[in-house]
Biopython code that builds the backbone (N, CA, C, O; Angstrom):
import numpy as np
from Bio.PDB.StructureBuilder import StructureBuilder

atoms = [
    (1, "LEU", "N", (251.347, 28.492, 29.343)),
    (1, "LEU", "CA", (250.322, 27.843, 28.540)),
    (1, "LEU", "C", (250.685, 27.902, 27.050)),
    (1, "LEU", "O", (250.435, 26.947, 26.316)),
    (2, "ARG", "N", (251.254, 28.982, 26.617)),
    (2, "ARG", "CA", (251.631, 29.109, 25.202)),
    (2, "ARG", "C", (252.704, 28.092, 24.834)),
    (2, "ARG", "O", (252.737, 27.610, 23.701)),
    (3, "VAL", "N", (253.574, 27.762, 25.770)),
    (3, "VAL", "CA", (254.626, 26.782, 25.506)),
    (3, "VAL", "C", (254.008, 25.412, 25.218)),
    (3, "VAL", "O", (254.482, 24.693, 24.339)),
    (4, "LEU", "N", (252.971, 25.052, 25.941)),
    (4, "LEU", "CA", (252.313, 23.760, 25.729)),
    (4, "LEU", "C", (251.598, 23.708, 24.386)),
    (4, "LEU", "O", (251.558, 22.647, 23.762)),
    (5, "TRP", "N", (251.031, 24.819, 23.921)),
    (5, "TRP", "CA", (250.331, 24.832, 22.639)),
    (5, "TRP", "C", (251.277, 24.606, 21.469)),
    (5, "TRP", "O", (250.832, 24.207, 20.393)),
    (6, "GLN", "N", (252.559, 24.848, 21.652)),
    (6, "GLN", "CA", (253.516, 24.650, 20.566)),
    (6, "GLN", "C", (253.726, 23.174, 20.239)),
    (6, "GLN", "O", (254.212, 22.838, 19.160)),
    (7, "PHE", "N", (253.363, 22.306, 21.161)),
    (7, "PHE", "CA", (253.536, 20.871, 20.937)),
    (7, "PHE", "C", (252.288, 20.205, 20.377)),
    (7, "PHE", "O", (252.260, 18.983, 20.232)),
    (8, "THR", "N", (251.273, 20.965, 20.063)),
    (8, "THR", "CA", (250.062, 20.417, 19.456)),
    (8, "THR", "C", (250.170, 20.520, 17.935)),
    (8, "THR", "O", (250.980, 21.300, 17.434)),
    (9, "PRO", "N", (249.385, 19.763, 17.201)),
    (9, "PRO", "CA", (249.450, 19.833, 15.728)),
    (9, "PRO", "C", (249.016, 21.202, 15.204)),
    (9, "PRO", "O", (248.264, 21.926, 15.856)),
    (10, "PHE", "N", (249.508, 21.535, 14.013)),
    (10, "PHE", "CA", (249.156, 22.810, 13.385)),
    (10, "PHE", "C", (247.669, 22.844, 13.049)),
    (10, "PHE", "O", (247.008, 23.869, 13.216)),
    (11, "SER", "N", (247.157, 21.726, 12.578)),
    (11, "SER", "CA", (245.726, 21.642, 12.285)),
    (11, "SER", "C", (245.232, 20.250, 12.676)),
    (11, "SER", "O", (246.003, 19.292, 12.725)),
    (12, "TRP", "N", (243.955, 20.163, 12.948)),
    (12, "TRP", "CA", (243.345, 18.901, 13.340)),
    (12, "TRP", "C", (242.507, 18.377, 12.188)),
    (12, "TRP", "O", (241.807, 19.143, 11.526)),
    (13, "SER", "N", (242.573, 17.096, 11.951)),
    (13, "SER", "CA", (241.775, 16.467, 10.891)),
    (13, "SER", "C", (240.505, 15.901, 11.499)),
    (13, "SER", "O", (240.523, 15.324, 12.586)),
    (14, "LYS", "N", (239.401, 16.075, 10.783)),
    (14, "LYS", "CA", (238.130, 15.537, 11.246)),
    (14, "LYS", "C", (237.881, 14.203, 10.538)),
    (14, "LYS", "O", (237.984, 14.118, 9.314)),
    (15, "PHE", "N", (237.559, 13.178, 11.301)),
    (15, "PHE", "CA", (237.284, 11.859, 10.756)),
    (15, "PHE", "C", (235.809, 11.552, 10.952)),
    (15, "PHE", "O", (235.305, 11.592, 12.075)),
    (16, "ASP", "N", (235.123, 11.249, 9.871)),
    (16, "ASP", "CA", (233.730, 10.845, 9.925)),
    (16, "ASP", "C", (233.651, 9.439, 9.338)),
    (16, "ASP", "O", (233.530, 9.275, 8.124)),
    (17, "TRP", "N", (233.721, 8.421, 10.206)),
    (17, "TRP", "CA", (233.844, 7.046, 9.743)),
    (17, "TRP", "C", (232.584, 6.569, 9.035)),
    (17, "TRP", "O", (232.693, 5.874, 8.024)),
    (18, "ASP", "N", (231.400, 6.906, 9.515)),
    (18, "ASP", "CA", (230.111, 6.577, 8.901)),
    (18, "ASP", "C", (230.058, 5.148, 8.353)),
    (18, "ASP", "O", (230.078, 4.959, 7.137)),
    (19, "PRO", "N", (229.992, 4.139, 9.229)),
    (19, "PRO", "CA", (230.031, 2.747, 8.770)),
    (19, "PRO", "C", (228.811, 2.324, 7.953)),
    (19, "PRO", "O", (228.868, 1.312, 7.255)),
    (20, "LEU", "N", (227.713, 3.073, 8.025)),
    (20, "LEU", "CA", (226.509, 2.669, 7.299)),
    (20, "LEU", "C", (226.404, 3.316, 5.923)),
    (20, "LEU", "O", (225.361, 3.231, 5.275)),
    (21, "GLN", "N", (227.473, 3.958, 5.476)),
    (21, "GLN", "CA", (227.455, 4.601, 4.165)),
    (21, "GLN", "C", (227.379, 3.570, 3.032)),
    (21, "GLN", "O", (226.656, 3.761, 2.055)),
    (22, "SER", "N", (228.131, 2.483, 3.177)),
    (22, "SER", "CA", (228.091, 1.424, 2.167)),
    (22, "SER", "C", (228.526, 0.115, 2.825)),
    (22, "SER", "O", (229.198, 0.136, 3.857)),
    (23, "PRO", "N", (228.151, -1.020, 2.240)),
    (23, "PRO", "CA", (228.586, -2.306, 2.802)),
    (23, "PRO", "C", (230.108, -2.463, 2.775)),
    (23, "PRO", "O", (230.686, -3.029, 3.702)),
    (24, "TRP", "N", (230.754, -1.968, 1.728)),
    (24, "TRP", "CA", (232.219, -2.055, 1.618)),
    (24, "TRP", "C", (232.888, -1.301, 2.765)),
    (24, "TRP", "O", (233.843, -1.795, 3.363)),
    (25, "ARG", "N", (232.391, -0.119, 3.065)),
    (25, "ARG", "CA", (232.957, 0.703, 4.145)),
    (25, "ARG", "C", (232.746, 0.021, 5.500)),
    (25, "ARG", "O", (233.638, 0.023, 6.349)),
    (26, "CYS", "N", (231.577, -0.553, 5.691)),
    (26, "CYS", "CA", (231.291, -1.266, 6.938)),
    (26, "CYS", "C", (232.221, -2.466, 7.090)),
    (26, "CYS", "O", (232.737, -2.727, 8.177)),
    (27, "MET", "N", (232.432, -3.199, 5.986)),
    (27, "MET", "CA", (233.317, -4.366, 6.032)),
    (27, "MET", "C", (234.759, -3.955, 6.343)),
    (27, "MET", "O", (235.441, -4.630, 7.115)),
    (28, "LEU", "N", (235.223, -2.863, 5.754)),
    (28, "LEU", "CA", (236.585, -2.392, 6.039)),
    (28, "LEU", "C", (236.731, -1.924, 7.481)),
    (28, "LEU", "O", (237.768, -2.135, 8.109)),
    (29, "LEU", "N", (235.694, -1.292, 7.997)),
    (29, "LEU", "CA", (235.752, -0.838, 9.386)),
    (29, "LEU", "C", (235.772, -2.022, 10.352)),
    (29, "LEU", "O", (236.496, -2.003, 11.348)),
    (30, "VAL", "N", (234.986, -3.038, 10.060)),
    (30, "VAL", "CA", (234.991, -4.250, 10.896)),
    (30, "VAL", "C", (236.351, -4.949, 10.803)),
    (30, "VAL", "O", (236.861, -5.446, 11.807)),
    (31, "ALA", "N", (236.937, -4.989, 9.609)),
    (31, "ALA", "CA", (238.265, -5.595, 9.451)),
    (31, "ALA", "C", (239.310, -4.811, 10.235)),
    (31, "ALA", "O", (240.218, -5.404, 10.818)),
    (32, "THR", "N", (239.194, -3.489, 10.257)),
    (32, "THR", "CA", (240.115, -2.658, 11.042)),
    (32, "THR", "C", (239.996, -2.967, 12.525)),
    (32, "THR", "O", (241.001, -3.070, 13.228)),
    (33, "LEU", "N", (238.769, -3.114, 12.997)),
    (33, "LEU", "CA", (238.564, -3.442, 14.411)),
    (33, "LEU", "C", (239.083, -4.838, 14.744)),
    (33, "LEU", "O", (239.632, -5.049, 15.826)),
    (34, "ILE", "N", (238.918, -5.786, 13.834)),
    (34, "ILE", "CA", (239.419, -7.142, 14.060)),
    (34, "ILE", "C", (240.940, -7.144, 14.163)),
    (34, "ILE", "O", (241.501, -7.821, 15.024)),
    (35, "VAL", "N", (241.612, -6.390, 13.290)),
    (35, "VAL", "CA", (243.084, -6.316, 13.355)),
    (35, "VAL", "C", (243.515, -5.668, 14.663)),
    (35, "VAL", "O", (244.468, -6.128, 15.293)),
    (36, "ALA", "N", (242.827, -4.603, 15.085)),
    (36, "ALA", "CA", (243.182, -3.948, 16.346)),
    (36, "ALA", "C", (243.001, -4.892, 17.531)),
    (36, "ALA", "O", (243.840, -4.928, 18.431)),
    (37, "LEU", "N", (241.915, -5.653, 17.533)),
    (37, "LEU", "CA", (241.691, -6.604, 18.622)),
    (37, "LEU", "C", (242.683, -7.759, 18.578)),
    (37, "LEU", "O", (243.087, -8.274, 19.620)),
    (38, "LEU", "N", (243.072, -8.164, 17.385)),
    (38, "LEU", "CA", (244.066, -9.227, 17.233)),
    (38, "LEU", "C", (245.421, -8.786, 17.799)),
    (38, "LEU", "O", (246.116, -9.574, 18.440)),
    (39, "VAL", "N", (245.787, -7.535, 17.560)),
    (39, "VAL", "CA", (247.043, -7.013, 18.122)),
    (39, "VAL", "C", (246.984, -7.031, 19.646)),
    (39, "VAL", "O", (247.972, -7.362, 20.301)),
    (40, "GLU", "N", (245.836, -6.677, 20.211)),
    (40, "GLU", "CA", (245.690, -6.682, 21.670)),
    (40, "GLU", "C", (245.784, -8.095, 22.243)),
    (40, "GLU", "O", (246.448, -8.311, 23.257)),
    (41, "VAL", "N", (245.132, -9.042, 21.609)),
    (41, "VAL", "CA", (245.164, -10.424, 22.100)),
    (41, "VAL", "C", (246.574, -10.998, 21.966)),
    (41, "VAL", "O", (247.038, -11.731, 22.839)),
    (42, "GLN", "N", (247.247, -10.661, 20.872)),
    (42, "GLN", "CA", (248.586, -11.196, 20.651)),
    (42, "GLN", "C", (249.584, -10.668, 21.677)),
    (42, "GLN", "O", (250.591, -11.324, 21.947)),
    (43, "ALA", "N", (249.325, -9.501, 22.251)),
    (43, "ALA", "CA", (250.208, -9.004, 23.306)),
    (43, "ALA", "C", (250.257, -10.009, 24.462)),
    (43, "ALA", "O", (251.330, -10.314, 24.981)),
    (44, "PHE", "N", (249.105, -10.511, 24.853)),
    (44, "PHE", "CA", (249.050, -11.473, 25.948)),
    (44, "PHE", "C", (249.522, -12.859, 25.500)),
    (44, "PHE", "O", (250.213, -13.555, 26.244)),
    (45, "MET", "N", (249.153, -13.247, 24.307)),
    (45, "MET", "CA", (249.547, -14.565, 23.832)),
    (45, "MET", "C", (251.060, -14.685, 23.656)),
    (45, "MET", "O", (251.637, -15.728, 23.964)),
    (46, "LEU", "N", (251.704, -13.629, 23.166)),
    (46, "LEU", "CA", (253.161, -13.679, 23.011)),
    (46, "LEU", "C", (253.858, -13.753, 24.363)),
    (46, "LEU", "O", (254.860, -14.453, 24.507)),
    (47, "ILE", "N", (253.338, -13.040, 25.348)),
    (47, "ILE", "CA", (253.928, -13.093, 26.687)),
    (47, "ILE", "C", (253.864, -14.519, 27.231)),
    (47, "ILE", "O", (254.840, -15.020, 27.789)),
    (48, "HIS", "N", (252.716, -15.165, 27.070)),
    (48, "HIS", "CA", (252.550, -16.504, 27.633)),
    (48, "HIS", "C", (253.213, -17.590, 26.793)),
    (48, "HIS", "O", (253.772, -18.541, 27.339)),
    (49, "SER", "N", (253.157, -17.457, 25.487)),
    (49, "SER", "CA", (253.737, -18.522, 24.664)),
    (49, "SER", "C", (255.260, -18.485, 24.653)),
    (49, "SER", "O", (255.897, -19.531, 24.531)),
    (50, "LEU", "N", (255.858, -17.293, 24.779)),
    (50, "LEU", "CA", (257.317, -17.187, 24.818)),
    (50, "LEU", "C", (257.864, -17.121, 26.241)),
    (50, "LEU", "O", (259.070, -16.968, 26.436)),
    (51, "SER", "N", (256.995, -17.234, 27.225)),
    (51, "SER", "CA", (257.352, -17.190, 28.654)),
    (51, "SER", "C", (258.142, -15.935, 29.004)),
    (51, "SER", "O", (259.172, -16.000, 29.676)),
    (52, "LEU", "N", (257.652, -14.808, 28.544)),
    (52, "LEU", "CA", (258.276, -13.523, 28.855)),
    (52, "LEU", "C", (257.580, -12.893, 30.048)),
    (52, "LEU", "O", (256.366, -13.033, 30.197)),
    (53, "PRO", "N", (258.324, -12.204, 30.897)),
    (53, "PRO", "CA", (257.636, -11.461, 31.953)),
    (53, "PRO", "C", (256.942, -10.241, 31.344)),
    (53, "PRO", "O", (257.434, -9.691, 30.359)),
    (54, "PRO", "N", (255.816, -9.807, 31.906)),
    (54, "PRO", "CA", (255.107, -8.651, 31.341)),
    (54, "PRO", "C", (255.944, -7.374, 31.348)),
    (54, "PRO", "O", (255.715, -6.480, 30.534)),
    (55, "GLU", "N", (256.904, -7.283, 32.253)),
    (55, "GLU", "CA", (257.751, -6.089, 32.324)),
    (55, "GLU", "C", (258.923, -6.143, 31.358)),
    (55, "GLU", "O", (259.794, -5.274, 31.398)),
    (56, "SER", "N", (258.960, -7.138, 30.500)),
    (56, "SER", "CA", (260.072, -7.328, 29.575)),
    (56, "SER", "C", (260.236, -6.116, 28.655)),
    (56, "SER", "O", (259.245, -5.587, 28.153)),
    (57, "PRO", "N", (261.494, -5.666, 28.428)),
    (57, "PRO", "CA", (261.697, -4.555, 27.503)),
    (57, "PRO", "C", (261.286, -4.908, 26.078)),
    (57, "PRO", "O", (260.922, -4.021, 25.305)),
    (58, "LEU", "N", (261.338, -6.190, 25.719)),
    (58, "LEU", "CA", (260.912, -6.617, 24.390)),
    (58, "LEU", "C", (259.416, -6.381, 24.201)),
    (58, "LEU", "O", (258.981, -5.960, 23.129)),
    (59, "ASN", "N", (258.640, -6.651, 25.231)),
    (59, "ASN", "CA", (257.200, -6.424, 25.163)),
    (59, "ASN", "C", (256.894, -4.934, 25.091)),
    (59, "ASN", "O", (256.024, -4.516, 24.327)),
    (60, "LYS", "N", (257.597, -4.133, 25.875)),
    (60, "LYS", "CA", (257.364, -2.687, 25.842)),
    (60, "LYS", "C", (257.762, -2.098, 24.495)),
    (60, "LYS", "O", (257.083, -1.205, 23.989)),
    (61, "LEU", "N", (258.847, -2.584, 23.911)),
    (61, "LEU", "CA", (259.274, -2.120, 22.594)),
    (61, "LEU", "C", (258.252, -2.507, 21.531)),
    (61, "LEU", "O", (257.951, -1.711, 20.642)),
    (62, "ARG", "N", (257.721, -3.713, 21.614)),
    (62, "ARG", "CA", (256.716, -4.175, 20.666)),
    (62, "ARG", "C", (255.463, -3.319, 20.725)),
    (62, "ARG", "O", (254.929, -2.921, 19.689)),
    (63, "LEU", "N", (254.992, -3.033, 21.931)),
    (63, "LEU", "CA", (253.800, -2.200, 22.075)),
    (63, "LEU", "C", (254.051, -0.771, 21.605)),
    (63, "LEU", "O", (253.172, -0.145, 21.013)),
    (64, "PHE", "N", (255.260, -0.254, 21.871)),
    (64, "PHE", "CA", (255.611, 1.100, 21.421)),
    (64, "PHE", "C", (255.650, 1.163, 19.893)),
    (64, "PHE", "O", (255.149, 2.115, 19.296)),
    (65, "LEU", "N", (256.246, 0.148, 19.265)),
    (65, "LEU", "CA", (256.303, 0.122, 17.805)),
    (65, "LEU", "C", (254.916, 0.000, 17.184)),
    (65, "LEU", "O", (254.620, 0.659, 16.187)),
    (66, "HIS", "N", (254.073, -0.835, 17.766)),
    (66, "HIS", "CA", (252.708, -0.963, 17.243)),
    (66, "HIS", "C", (251.956, 0.360, 17.387)),
    (66, "HIS", "O", (251.169, 0.724, 16.513)),
    (67, "GLY", "N", (252.192, 1.073, 18.472)),
    (67, "GLY", "CA", (251.543, 2.362, 18.645)),
    (67, "GLY", "C", (252.026, 3.388, 17.642)),
    (67, "GLY", "O", (251.224, 4.113, 17.055)),
    (68, "CYS", "N", (253.344, 3.453, 17.441)),
    (68, "CYS", "CA", (253.909, 4.442, 16.513)),
    (68, "CYS", "C", (253.554, 4.139, 15.063)),
    (68, "CYS", "O", (253.372, 5.061, 14.267)),
    (69, "ILE", "N", (253.455, 2.878, 14.713)),
    (69, "ILE", "CA", (253.121, 2.517, 13.338)),
    (69, "ILE", "C", (251.603, 2.475, 13.150)),
    (69, "ILE", "O", (251.099, 2.756, 12.062)),
    (70, "GLY", "N", (250.887, 2.127, 14.202)),
    (70, "GLY", "CA", (249.441, 1.975, 14.094)),
    (70, "GLY", "C", (248.675, 3.281, 13.987)),
    (70, "GLY", "O", (247.631, 3.327, 13.337)),
    (71, "LEU", "N", (249.169, 4.343, 14.610)),
    (71, "LEU", "CA", (248.445, 5.615, 14.532)),
    (71, "LEU", "C", (248.353, 6.149, 13.104)),
    (71, "LEU", "O", (247.254, 6.486, 12.663)),
    (72, "PRO", "N", (249.463, 6.242, 12.362)),
    (72, "PRO", "CA", (249.305, 6.677, 10.972)),
    (72, "PRO", "C", (248.574, 5.634, 10.110)),
    (72, "PRO", "O", (247.966, 5.983, 9.099)),
    (73, "ALA", "N", (248.633, 4.374, 10.506)),
    (73, "ALA", "CA", (247.928, 3.336, 9.745)),
    (73, "ALA", "C", (246.414, 3.541, 9.833)),
    (73, "ALA", "O", (245.701, 3.292, 8.861)),
    (74, "ILE", "N", (245.926, 3.987, 10.971)),
    (74, "ILE", "CA", (244.492, 4.265, 11.114)),
    (74, "ILE", "C", (244.094, 5.412, 10.195)),
    (74, "ILE", "O", (243.045, 5.362, 9.554)),
    (75, "SER", "N", (244.926, 6.439, 10.131)),
    (75, "SER", "CA", (244.658, 7.556, 9.227)),
    (75, "SER", "C", (244.675, 7.102, 7.765)),
    (75, "SER", "O", (243.844, 7.533, 6.967)),
    (76, "GLU", "N", (245.622, 6.234, 7.424)),
    (76, "GLU", "CA", (245.684, 5.709, 6.060)),
    (76, "GLU", "C", (244.470, 4.841, 5.746)),
    (76, "GLU", "O", (243.993, 4.832, 4.611)),
    (77, "THR", "N", (243.972, 4.121, 6.726)),
    (77, "THR", "CA", (242.769, 3.322, 6.531)),
    (77, "THR", "C", (241.577, 4.215, 6.224)),
    (77, "THR", "O", (240.767, 3.906, 5.350)),
    (78, "TYR", "N", (241.476, 5.326, 6.949)),
    (78, "TYR", "CA", (240.374, 6.257, 6.713)),
    (78, "TYR", "C", (240.458, 6.858, 5.310)),
    (78, "TYR", "O", (239.445, 6.963, 4.619)),
    (79, "VAL", "N", (241.655, 7.249, 4.891)),
    (79, "VAL", "CA", (241.820, 7.811, 3.550)),
    (79, "VAL", "C", (241.486, 6.762, 2.494)),
    (79, "VAL", "O", (240.853, 7.082, 1.487)),
    (80, "PHE", "N", (241.900, 5.515, 2.708)),
    (80, "PHE", "CA", (241.608, 4.440, 1.767)),
    (80, "PHE", "C", (240.105, 4.205, 1.652)),
    (80, "PHE", "O", (239.594, 3.943, 0.563)),
    (81, "MET", "N", (239.397, 4.300, 2.786)),
    (81, "MET", "CA", (237.951, 4.081, 2.765)),
    (81, "MET", "C", (237.201, 5.264, 2.171)),
    (81, "MET", "O", (236.151, 5.083, 1.553)),
    (82, "SER", "N", (237.722, 6.462, 2.348)),
    (82, "SER", "CA", (236.982, 7.662, 1.976)),
    (82, "SER", "C", (237.183, 8.102, 0.538)),
    (82, "SER", "O", (236.248, 8.597, -0.092)),
    (83, "LYS", "N", (238.389, 7.929, 0.009)),
    (83, "LYS", "CA", (238.693, 8.440, -1.325)),
    (83, "LYS", "C", (238.895, 7.283, -2.295)),
    (83, "LYS", "O", (239.813, 6.481, -2.123)),
    (84, "PRO", "N", (238.046, 7.193, -3.312)),
    (84, "PRO", "CA", (238.219, 6.109, -4.284)),
    (84, "PRO", "C", (239.499, 6.310, -5.097)),
    (84, "PRO", "O", (239.873, 7.436, -5.426)),
    (85, "GLY", "N", (240.154, 5.207, -5.407)),
    (85, "GLY", "CA", (241.374, 5.262, -6.207)),
    (85, "GLY", "C", (242.648, 5.420, -5.393)),
    (85, "GLY", "O", (243.741, 5.354, -5.954)),
    (86, "VAL", "N", (242.540, 5.627, -4.090)),
    (86, "VAL", "CA", (243.726, 5.764, -3.238)),
    (86, "VAL", "C", (244.166, 4.378, -2.799)),
    (86, "VAL", "O", (243.346, 3.542, -2.420)),
    (87, "ARG", "N", (245.465, 4.147, -2.857)),
    (87, "ARG", "CA", (245.995, 2.843, -2.468)),
    (87, "ARG", "C", (246.282, 2.815, -0.966)),
    (87, "ARG", "O", (246.358, 3.852, -0.306)),
    (88, "ILE", "N", (246.436, 1.598, -0.451)),
    (88, "ILE", "CA", (246.759, 1.422, 0.968)),
    (88, "ILE", "C", (248.157, 1.966, 1.220)),
    (88, "ILE", "O", (249.065, 1.761, 0.414)),
    (89, "GLY", "N", (248.328, 2.662, 2.345)),
    (89, "GLY", "CA", (249.607, 3.273, 2.674)),
    (89, "GLY", "C", (250.599, 2.291, 3.263)),
    (89, "GLY", "O", (250.249, 1.171, 3.636)),
    (90, "GLN", "N", (251.851, 2.738, 3.340)),
    (90, "GLN", "CA", (252.923, 1.862, 3.804)),
    (90, "GLN", "C", (252.807, 1.506, 5.283)),
    (90, "GLN", "O", (253.179, 0.402, 5.679)),
    (91, "ASN", "N", (252.300, 2.414, 6.100)),
    (91, "ASN", "CA", (252.145, 2.092, 7.520)),
    (91, "ASN", "C", (251.077, 1.030, 7.741)),
    (91, "ASN", "O", (251.202, 0.185, 8.627)),
    (92, "LEU", "N", (250.043, 1.081, 6.942)),
    (92, "LEU", "CA", (248.999, 0.060, 7.053)),
    (92, "LEU", "C", (249.531, -1.302, 6.616)),
    (92, "LEU", "O", (249.252, -2.314, 7.259)),
    (93, "TRP", "N", (250.304, -1.332, 5.516)),
    (93, "TRP", "CA", (250.924, -2.596, 5.093)),
    (93, "TRP", "C", (251.847, -3.127, 6.180)),
    (93, "TRP", "O", (251.851, -4.325, 6.461)),
    (94, "LEU", "N", (252.628, -2.244, 6.792)),
    (94, "LEU", "CA", (253.559, -2.670, 7.838)),
    (94, "LEU", "C", (252.813, -3.196, 9.063)),
    (94, "LEU", "O", (253.224, -4.187, 9.665)),
    (95, "THR", "N", (251.722, -2.536, 9.427)),
    (95, "THR", "CA", (250.919, -3.009, 10.557)),
    (95, "THR", "C", (250.322, -4.379, 10.272)),
    (95, "THR", "O", (250.330, -5.258, 11.134)),
    (96, "LEU", "N", (249.805, -4.561, 9.062)),
    (96, "LEU", "CA", (249.239, -5.861, 8.701)),
    (96, "LEU", "C", (250.305, -6.952, 8.675)),
    (96, "LEU", "O", (250.050, -8.079, 9.100)),
    (97, "ALA", "N", (251.502, -6.623, 8.175)),
    (97, "ALA", "CA", (252.591, -7.603, 8.131)),
    (97, "ALA", "C", (253.048, -7.971, 9.538)),
    (97, "ALA", "O", (253.258, -9.149, 9.830)),
    (98, "LEU", "N", (253.207, -6.974, 10.416)),
    (98, "LEU", "CA", (253.609, -7.262, 11.803)),
    (98, "LEU", "C", (252.563, -8.120, 12.513)),
    (98, "LEU", "O", (252.901, -9.046, 13.251)),
    (99, "THR", "N", (251.309, -7.805, 12.283)),
    (99, "THR", "CA", (250.244, -8.586, 12.912)),
    (99, "THR", "C", (250.246, -10.020, 12.399)),
    (99, "THR", "O", (250.036, -10.955, 13.171)),
    (100, "ALA", "N", (250.481, -10.197, 11.108)),
    (100, "ALA", "CA", (250.520, -11.552, 10.540)),
    (100, "ALA", "C", (251.711, -12.342, 11.079)),
    (100, "ALA", "O", (251.575, -13.519, 11.410)),
    (101, "VAL", "N", (252.880, -11.698, 11.168)),
    (101, "VAL", "CA", (254.070, -12.395, 11.696)),
    (101, "VAL", "C", (253.854, -12.770, 13.154)),
    (101, "VAL", "O", (254.219, -13.870, 13.569)),
    (102, "GLU", "N", (253.269, -11.874, 13.934)),
    (102, "GLU", "CA", (252.993, -12.195, 15.336)),
    (102, "GLU", "C", (251.974, -13.327, 15.453)),
    (102, "GLU", "O", (252.081, -14.171, 16.342)),
    (103, "ALA", "N", (250.996, -13.346, 14.566)),
    (103, "ALA", "CA", (250.017, -14.437, 14.586)),
    (103, "ALA", "C", (250.687, -15.770, 14.273)),
    (103, "ALA", "O", (250.351, -16.793, 14.869)),
    (104, "LEU", "N", (251.634, -15.758, 13.338)),
    (104, "LEU", "CA", (252.371, -16.987, 13.037)),
    (104, "LEU", "C", (253.235, -17.417, 14.217)),
    (104, "LEU", "O", (253.348, -18.610, 14.500)),
    (105, "LEU", "N", (253.845, -16.456, 14.907)),
    (105, "LEU", "CA", (254.637, -16.788, 16.104)),
    (105, "LEU", "C", (253.757, -17.399, 17.189)),
    (105, "LEU", "O", (254.140, -18.379, 17.828)),
    (106, "VAL", "N", (252.591, -16.826, 17.391)),
    (106, "VAL", "CA", (251.676, -17.368, 18.397)),
    (106, "VAL", "C", (251.213, -18.759, 17.991)),
    (106, "VAL", "O", (251.104, -19.648, 18.836)),
    (107, "ALA", "N", (250.939, -18.955, 16.700)),
    (107, "ALA", "CA", (250.498, -20.275, 16.242)),
    (107, "ALA", "C", (251.603, -21.312, 16.387)),
    (107, "ALA", "O", (251.332, -22.472, 16.697)),
    (108, "LYS", "N", (252.849, -20.899, 16.164)),
    (108, "LYS", "CA", (253.950, -21.860, 16.248)),
    (108, "LYS", "C", (254.325, -22.166, 17.693)),
    (108, "LYS", "O", (254.425, -23.331, 18.078)),
    (109, "HIS", "N", (254.531, -21.120, 18.495)),
    (109, "HIS", "CA", (255.030, -21.330, 19.853)),
    (109, "HIS", "C", (253.927, -21.445, 20.897)),
    (109, "HIS", "O", (254.177, -21.887, 22.018)),
    (110, "GLY", "N", (252.725, -21.055, 20.541)),
    (110, "GLY", "CA", (251.661, -21.091, 21.531)),
    (110, "GLY", "C", (250.522, -22.013, 21.174)),
    (110, "GLY", "O", (249.410, -21.851, 21.678)),
    (111, "ALA", "N", (250.781, -22.988, 20.307)),
    (111, "ALA", "CA", (249.718, -23.915, 19.908)),
    (111, "ALA", "C", (249.186, -24.674, 21.122)),
    (111, "ALA", "O", (248.001, -25.003, 21.183)),
    (112, "HIS", "N", (250.059, -24.949, 22.080)),
    (112, "HIS", "CA", (249.610, -25.656, 23.285)),
    (112, "HIS", "C", (248.656, -24.780, 24.104)),
    (112, "HIS", "O", (247.826, -25.307, 24.846)),
    (113, "LEU", "N", (248.761, -23.450, 23.980)),
    (113, "LEU", "CA", (247.836, -22.560, 24.684)),
    (113, "LEU", "C", (246.536, -22.383, 23.914)),
    (113, "LEU", "O", (245.471, -22.227, 24.512)),
    (114, "LEU", "N", (246.620, -22.407, 22.588)),
    (114, "LEU", "CA", (245.428, -22.181, 21.773)),
    (114, "LEU", "C", (244.445, -23.344, 21.840)),
    (114, "LEU", "O", (243.232, -23.135, 21.860)),
    (115, "PHE", "N", (244.966, -24.563, 21.875)),
    (115, "PHE", "CA", (244.104, -25.733, 21.796)),
    (115, "PHE", "C", (244.059, -26.533, 23.103)),
    (115, "PHE", "O", (243.631, -27.687, 23.116)),
    (116, "ALA", "N", (244.499, -25.916, 24.188)),
    (116, "ALA", "CA", (244.460, -26.606, 25.480)),
    (116, "ALA", "C", (243.025, -26.622, 26.011)),
    (116, "ALA", "O", (242.256, -25.686, 25.793)),
    (117, "ARG", "N", (242.691, -27.681, 26.698)),
    (117, "ARG", "CA", (241.381, -27.739, 27.338)),
    (117, "ARG", "C", (241.420, -26.891, 28.589)),
    (117, "ARG", "O", (242.380, -26.939, 29.358)),
    (118, "TRP", "N", (240.396, -26.133, 28.781)),
    (118, "TRP", "CA", (240.346, -25.252, 29.950)),
    (118, "TRP", "C", (239.034, -25.459, 30.662)),
    (118, "TRP", "O", (237.994, -25.511, 30.005)),
    (119, "PRO", "N", (239.030, -25.576, 31.934)),
    (119, "PRO", "CA", (240.147, -25.718, 32.872)),
    (119, "PRO", "C", (240.764, -27.095, 32.788)),
    (119, "PRO", "O", (240.183, -28.008, 32.201)),
    (120, "PRO", "N", (241.948, -27.250, 33.378)),
    (120, "PRO", "CA", (242.593, -28.560, 33.340)),
    (120, "PRO", "C", (241.722, -29.635, 34.012)),
    (120, "PRO", "O", (240.914, -29.327, 34.888)),
    (121, "PRO", "N", (241.895, -30.888, 33.596)),
    (121, "PRO", "CA", (241.035, -31.947, 34.156)),
    (121, "PRO", "C", (241.133, -32.055, 35.676)),
    (121, "PRO", "O", (240.150, -32.413, 36.324)),
    (122, "ALA", "N", (242.295, -31.754, 36.260)),
    (122, "ALA", "CA", (242.437, -31.849, 37.712)),
    (122, "ALA", "C", (241.553, -30.820, 38.406)),
    (122, "ALA", "O", (241.067, -31.072, 39.509)),
    (123, "ALA", "N", (241.338, -29.677, 37.785)),
    (123, "ALA", "CA", (240.506, -28.641, 38.413)),
    (123, "ALA", "C", (239.024, -28.943, 38.311)),
    (123, "ALA", "O", (238.231, -28.445, 39.110)),
    (124, "ARG", "N", (238.642, -29.756, 37.331)),
    (124, "ARG", "CA", (237.219, -30.086, 37.145)),
    (124, "ARG", "C", (236.769, -31.214, 38.049)),
    (124, "ARG", "O", (235.569, -31.420, 38.226)),
    (125, "ALA", "N", (237.698, -31.942, 38.621)),
    (125, "ALA", "CA", (237.326, -33.110, 39.429)),
    (125, "ALA", "C", (236.788, -32.731, 40.781)),
    (125, "ALA", "O", (236.434, -33.605, 41.572)),
]
sb = StructureBuilder()
sb.init_structure("model")
sb.init_model(0)
sb.init_chain("A")
sb.init_seg("    ")
for serial, (resi, resn, name, xyz) in enumerate(atoms, 1):
    if name == "N":
        sb.init_residue(resn, " ", resi, " ")
    sb.init_atom(name, np.array(xyz, "f"), 0.0, 1.0, " ", f" {name:<3s}", serial, name[0])
structure = sb.get_structure()
């Protein structure tokens, strides 16, 4: 059991998001949730728009990178919301840039999926 405890952090940080503290904080928290949901939706959209199989190593690498970069980005978001005068951290900028580039890829290669009528006319007949 002691061996397993060595792989845990030295100290744990407590996060108190408190979205009702101010309108600015609530807006930033909603924006954080929107970016997180956008990353989740883009996982499926990239698979379908680029015709990749879900088991593709490219998809697994993308999800792994988003996880490794996104975890410290969430912490940086909390620090940015909690302490006045603190600038946005580099992991948060990188997460936002990756999300924007993926959104552009989905818009370019998956426009036929975004604006397609659903269900197809043959299925409605």
